[in-house]
C-alpha positions as CSV (number, residue, x, y, z in Angstrom):
1,X,28.8,131.4,50.2
2,X,26.4,128.8,51.3
3,X,28.8,127.3,53.8
4,X,29.5,130.8,55.3
5,X,25.7,131.3,55.7
6,X,25.3,128.0,57.3
7,X,28.2,128.6,59.7
8,X,26.7,132.0,60.8
9,X,23.2,130.4,61.3
10,X,24.7,127.6,63.4
11,X,26.8,130.0,65.4
12,X,23.8,132.2,66.0
13,X,21.8,129.2,67.1
14,X,24.4,128.0,69.5
15,X,24.9,131.5,71.0
16,X,21.1,131.9,71.3
17,X,20.9,128.6,73.2
18,X,23.7,129.7,75.6
19,X,21.9,133.0,76.1
20,X,18.6,131.4,76.8
21,X,20.1,128.7,79.1
22,X,22.5,130.9,81.2
23,X,21.5,134.1,83.0
24,X,24.3,136.6,83.3
25,X,24.2,139.0,86.2
26,X,24.1,142.6,85.2
27,X,21.8,144.9,83.2
28,X,19.6,143.4,80.5
29,X,20.8,144.2,77.1
30,X,18.8,146.6,75.0
31,X,18.6,144.5,71.8
32,X,15.5,143.7,69.8
33,X,14.1,141.1,68.8
34,X,14.2,138.6,71.5
35,X,16.4,136.0,69.6
36,X,19.0,138.8,69.0
37,X,18.9,139.5,72.7
38,X,19.6,135.8,73.5
39,X,22.5,135.8,71.0
40,X,24.0,138.9,72.6
41,X,23.5,137.4,76.0
42,X,25.3,134.3,74.8
43,X,28.2,136.5,73.6
44,X,28.4,138.2,76.9
45,X,28.4,134.9,78.8
46,X,31.2,133.5,76.6
47,X,33.1,136.8,77.0
48,X,32.9,136.6,80.8
49,X,33.9,133.0,80.9
50,X,36.9,133.7,78.8
51,X,37.8,136.7,80.9
52,X,37.6,134.7,84.2
53,X,39.7,131.9,82.5
54,X,42.3,134.4,81.5
55,X,42.5,135.8,85.1
56,X,42.8,132.3,86.5
57,X,45.6,131.5,84.1
58,X,47.4,134.6,85.0
59,X,47.1,133.7,88.7
60,X,48.4,130.2,88.1
61,X,51.3,131.5,86.1
62,X,52.2,134.0,88.8
63,X,52.0,131.3,91.4
64,X,54.1,128.9,89.4
65,X,56.8,131.3,88.2
66,X,59.6,131.6,90.8
67,X,60.5,135.0,92.2
68,X,63.5,136.6,90.5
69,X,66.8,135.6,92.2
70,X,68.9,138.6,93.1
71,X,72.3,138.5,91.5
72,X,75.2,139.1,93.9
73,X,77.3,142.2,93.3
74,X,80.3,141.6,91.1
75,X,83.6,142.5,92.8
76,X,85.2,145.5,91.2
77,X,88.5,145.0,89.4
78,X,91.5,146.8,90.8
79,X,91.9,149.9,88.6
80,X,95.1,151.1,90.3
81,X,98.3,150.2,88.6
């Protein structure tokens, strides 16, 4: 129980620090008090960083994966006897 509370407190402090240090473009979050606003801003910054990283990874995978090779048509077997 104490370890969980400590984890949540440290996580909130880190997110609050990120939210205070980085300004995200867009509307200001409607959250009170100010520390909760910084924590929410930190979450939004981390979410946008993760989203951009996922888009970049998708672009790289699309760039690195070869296009599908068309298979040549198979000749039909002679069905006449």
